[in-house]
C-alpha positions in Angstrom: -0.1 0.0 -0.1 1.5 3.2 -1.1 0.0 6.0 1.1 1.2 9.7 0.7 1.1 11.4 4.1 0.0 15.1 3.7 -2.3 17.7 5.2 -5.2 17.8 3.2 -8.1 15.7 4.4 -10.8 16.5 7.0 -10.2 15.6 10.6 -10.6 11.9 11.6 -10.9 10.1 15.0 -7.6 9.1 16.7 -8.5 5.4 16.5 -8.7 5.6 12.7 -5.3 7.2 12.6 -3.8 4.5 14.6 -5.5 1.7 12.6 -4.5 3.5 9.3 -0.8 3.8 10.6 -0.6 0.1 11.4 -2.1 -1.0 8.0 0.2 1.1 5.9 3.2 -0.5 4.5 4.7 2.5 2.7 3.7 6.0 3.4 5.2 9.5 2.9 4.8 12.8 4.9 6.1 16.2 5.1 5.4 19.8 6.0 2.6 20.2 3.4 1.8 16.9 1.7 -1.7 15.6 1.3 -2.6 12.8 3.8 -0.6 13.5 6.9 -3.6 15.3 8.3 -5.5 12.2 7.9 -2.7 9.9 9.4 -1.1 12.2 11.9 -2.6 15.5 12.6 -6.2 14.8 13.1 -6.2 15.1 16.8 -4.2 18.3 16.9 -4.5 20.1 13.6 -7.0 22.7 14.7 -6.0 24.8 17.7 -8.9 26.9 19.0 -8.9 30.5 17.7 -8.7 31.9 21.3 -5.3 30.0 21.8 -4.1 31.6 18.6 -5.3 35.0 19.5 -3.5 35.1 22.8 -0.3 34.6 20.7 -0.8 37.8 18.7 -0.7 41.5 19.5 -1.2 44.7 17.6 2.0 46.6 17.7 4.5 48.1 15.3 3.8 46.4 12.0 6.4 46.1 9.4 9.5 46.2 11.7 9.1 49.9 12.5 8.6 51.2 9.1 6.1 53.9 8.4 4.6 51.9 5.7 3.2 48.4 7.0 4.9 45.4 5.2 4.8 41.6 5.3 8.0 41.3 7.2 7.6 39.7 10.6 6.1 36.7 12.4 2.5 35.5 11.8 0.2 32.9 12.9 -2.0 31.5 10.2 -4.7 29.2 9.3 -5.3 27.7 5.9 -8.8 26.7 5.1 -10.1 24.5 2.2 -12.5 25.7 -0.3 -15.1 23.2 0.7 -14.5 24.0 4.4 -12.2 22.5 7.1 -8.8 23.6 8.4 -6.1 22.4 6.0 -3.2 23.7 8.3 -2.2 26.1 11.0 1.3 27.6 11.0 3.8 30.0 12.6 5.3 31.8 9.5 8.3 34.1 9.5 8.5 36.4 6.5 12.1 37.9 6.3 13.1 41.3 4.8 15.5 39.6 2.2 12.5 37.6 0.5 12.9 34.4 2.4 10.1 32.8 4.5 10.1 29.9 7.1 7.1 28.1 8.5 6.6 25.8 11.3 3.2 23.9 11.0 1.1 21.6 12.9 -0.1 19.2 10.2 2.5 16.6 10.7 4.9 15.6 13.4 8.6 17.0 13.3 10.0 13.7 12.1 7.9 14.1 9.0 9.2 17.6 8.2 6.8 20.3 9.7 9.3 22.9 8.6 9.1 24.5 5.1 10.9 27.3 3.4 9.9 29.7 0.8 10.6 32.9 -1.3 8.1 35.8 -1.5 7.9 38.8 -3.5 5.6 42.1 -3.5 3.4 42.1 -6.6 1.2 45.0 -5.9 0.1 47.6 -3.1 0.2 45.4 -0.1 -0.1 42.4 -2.2 2.5 39.5 -2.0 3.0 36.1 -3.6 4.8 33.2 -1.8 6.3 29.9 -3.2 6.8 27.6 -0.4 8.5 24.1 -0.7 9.5 21.0 1.2 10.2 17.5 1.0 7.7 14.4 1.5 9.2 11.3 3.3 7.7 7.8 3.6 6.2 6.5 7.0 9.6 5.7 8.5 10.7 9.2 8.0 14.0 7.8 6.2 13.1 7.5 2.6 12.4 10.5 0.2 9.0 10.2 -1.4 8.8 13.5 -3.4 8.3 17.3 -2.9 5.6 19.5 -1.8 4.7 23.1 -3.3 2.5 25.7 -1.7 1.6 28.9 -3.5 -0.2 31.9 -1.8 -1.2 35.2 -3.1 -2.0 37.5 0.0 -3.2 41.0 0.8 -1.8 42.8 3.8 -4.4 44.7 5.9 -4.2 48.6 6.0 -2.9 48.5 9.5 -0.4 45.7 8.8 -1.6 43.5 11.6 -3.2 40.8 9.4 -3.5 39.4 5.9 -5.9 37.3 3.8 -5.6 35.5 0.6 -5.7 32.2 -1.4 -3.5 29.1 -1.5 -2.9 26.2 -3.8 -0.9 23.1 -3.0 0.4 20.2 -5.0 2.6 17.2 -4.2 5.0 15.5 -6.7 6.5 12.0 -6.6 10.3 11.4 -7.0 9.9 11.5 -10.8 8.4 14.9 -10.5 4.9 14.0 -11.5 2.0 15.7 -9.9 0.1 13.4 -7.5 -3.6 14.7 -8.4 -5.2 13.2 -5.2 -3.1 15.6 -3.1 -4.0 18.8 -4.7 -5.6 21.3 -2.2 -6.8 25.0 -2.5 -8.4 27.5 -0.2 -8.1 30.5 1.6 -5.4 31.9 4.2 -5.8 34.2 7.0 -3.1 35.4 9.4 -2.5 37.7 12.4 0.8 39.3 13.1 2.7 38.1 16.3 4.4 41.2 18.1 6.5 41.7 21.2 4.1 44.1 22.8 
């Protein structure tokens, strides 16, 4: 059985997770791949909004610049087009155009850290290309790659953003795995020191 572990299915009971994991003979996982949510993240993928809101604070958006910008630390939620949480993450956007995210869709052993590049494409509008590796169920063998694309718009006060996302996973030959495609909306709130 070849099961790609990813973060794109709805929540399932923990018992189903254990049965599925025991039944799998060959599975893969990563920061953003398709079935990890089904296999690993179901009991913990959706943190209550109240818990996330306690982590954020309005403050000095854009690293002290007079014009708000995307640079900074964010907590965000990706929601599937049909409904349901796809992923939640802490996401750092750096001034040099790099991005680093820590997400809760899969355990660290399967790669819950992703990297990316961003660019400004319009007034308060940004695009992100975010990538990582997919691994088998042992966490030892490469199973392919994962791609997340986002287009987001920063709020006027610089303390939140909203937009759209699209994800795909690729096998080790570089072919798209159609069943692991996902898309939806993203919303994030800035985390500050105050």
